[in-house]
C-alpha positions as CSV (number, residue, x, y, z in Angstrom):
1,X,44.8,42.1,189.1
2,X,44.8,38.9,187.1
3,X,41.4,37.6,186.0
4,X,40.4,34.1,187.3
5,X,41.0,31.1,185.1
6,X,37.9,29.3,183.9
7,X,39.7,25.9,184.0
8,X,40.8,24.4,187.3
9,X,44.6,24.4,187.6
10,X,44.7,20.6,187.6
11,X,43.0,20.3,184.2
12,X,45.5,19.6,181.4
13,X,45.2,18.2,177.9
14,X,48.5,16.3,178.1
15,X,46.8,13.3,179.7
16,X,44.3,13.1,176.7
17,X,47.0,13.1,174.0
18,X,47.9,9.8,172.5
19,X,51.2,9.1,170.8
20,X,51.1,8.8,167.0
21,X,51.1,5.3,165.7
22,X,54.1,5.1,163.3
23,X,54.1,1.4,162.9
24,X,54.6,-0.1,159.4
25,X,51.1,-1.6,159.5
26,X,49.3,1.7,159.4
27,X,51.7,3.4,157.1
28,X,51.5,0.7,154.4
29,X,47.7,0.9,154.1
30,X,46.4,2.9,151.1
31,X,43.5,5.2,151.6
32,X,40.1,3.8,150.8
33,X,39.1,4.0,147.2
34,X,42.6,4.4,145.8
35,X,42.3,1.4,143.5
36,X,39.1,2.7,142.0
37,X,40.5,6.2,141.4
38,X,43.6,4.9,139.8
39,X,41.4,2.7,137.5
40,X,39.3,5.6,136.5
41,X,42.5,7.7,135.9
42,X,43.9,5.0,133.6
43,X,40.5,4.7,131.9
44,X,40.5,8.4,131.1
45,X,44.0,8.3,129.7
46,X,43.0,5.4,127.4
47,X,39.8,7.3,126.4
48,X,41.9,10.3,125.5
49,X,43.9,8.0,123.1
50,X,40.7,6.7,121.7
51,X,39.7,10.3,120.8
52,X,42.3,10.1,118.0
53,X,40.5,7.2,116.4
54,X,37.4,7.6,114.3
55,X,35.5,4.7,116.0
56,X,36.5,5.6,119.6
57,X,33.3,7.6,120.5
58,X,31.6,4.6,122.2
59,X,34.6,4.1,124.5
60,X,34.8,7.8,125.3
61,X,31.1,7.9,126.2
62,X,31.6,4.8,128.4
63,X,34.5,6.4,130.2
64,X,32.5,9.6,130.7
65,X,29.6,7.6,132.2
66,X,31.9,5.8,134.6
67,X,33.5,9.2,135.5
68,X,30.1,10.5,136.7
69,X,30.5,8.5,139.9
70,X,33.5,10.6,141.0
71,X,31.7,13.5,142.8
72,X,32.1,16.5,142.4
73,X,34.8,17.0,139.8
74,X,34.3,13.8,137.9
75,X,30.6,14.4,137.7
76,X,31.2,17.8,136.2
77,X,33.7,16.5,133.6
78,X,31.5,13.6,132.7
79,X,28.5,15.8,132.1
80,X,30.5,18.2,130.0
81,X,32.1,15.3,127.9
82,X,28.7,13.8,127.3
83,X,27.2,17.1,126.4
84,X,30.1,17.8,124.0
85,X,29.9,14.4,122.4
86,X,26.2,14.9,121.7
87,X,26.9,17.8,119.3
88,X,26.2,16.9,115.7
89,X,29.7,18.2,114.5
90,X,31.4,15.9,117.0
91,X,29.3,12.9,116.0
92,X,30.2,13.5,112.4
93,X,33.9,13.8,113.3
94,X,33.9,10.4,115.0
95,X,32.5,8.7,111.8
């Protein structure tokens, strides 16, 4: 014998489904915050180039502080960079 169904036979999810919106308006919109993240990405690339210069420590510290806003990975990287740049050997290397 078949167990009784908990849903009435007329209940169906097909009337609740909406077709996907594939218009060009929704497809062309970037996700929120994409401009800021690309700015921080470019900033970190430039900060890496400044690591090669003896006077680039201030710029690298600034980039690390800005990177603290990107939770959770950017915060971790920013804290580690600031901690590493505070070591006396690193401070002497940037002079």
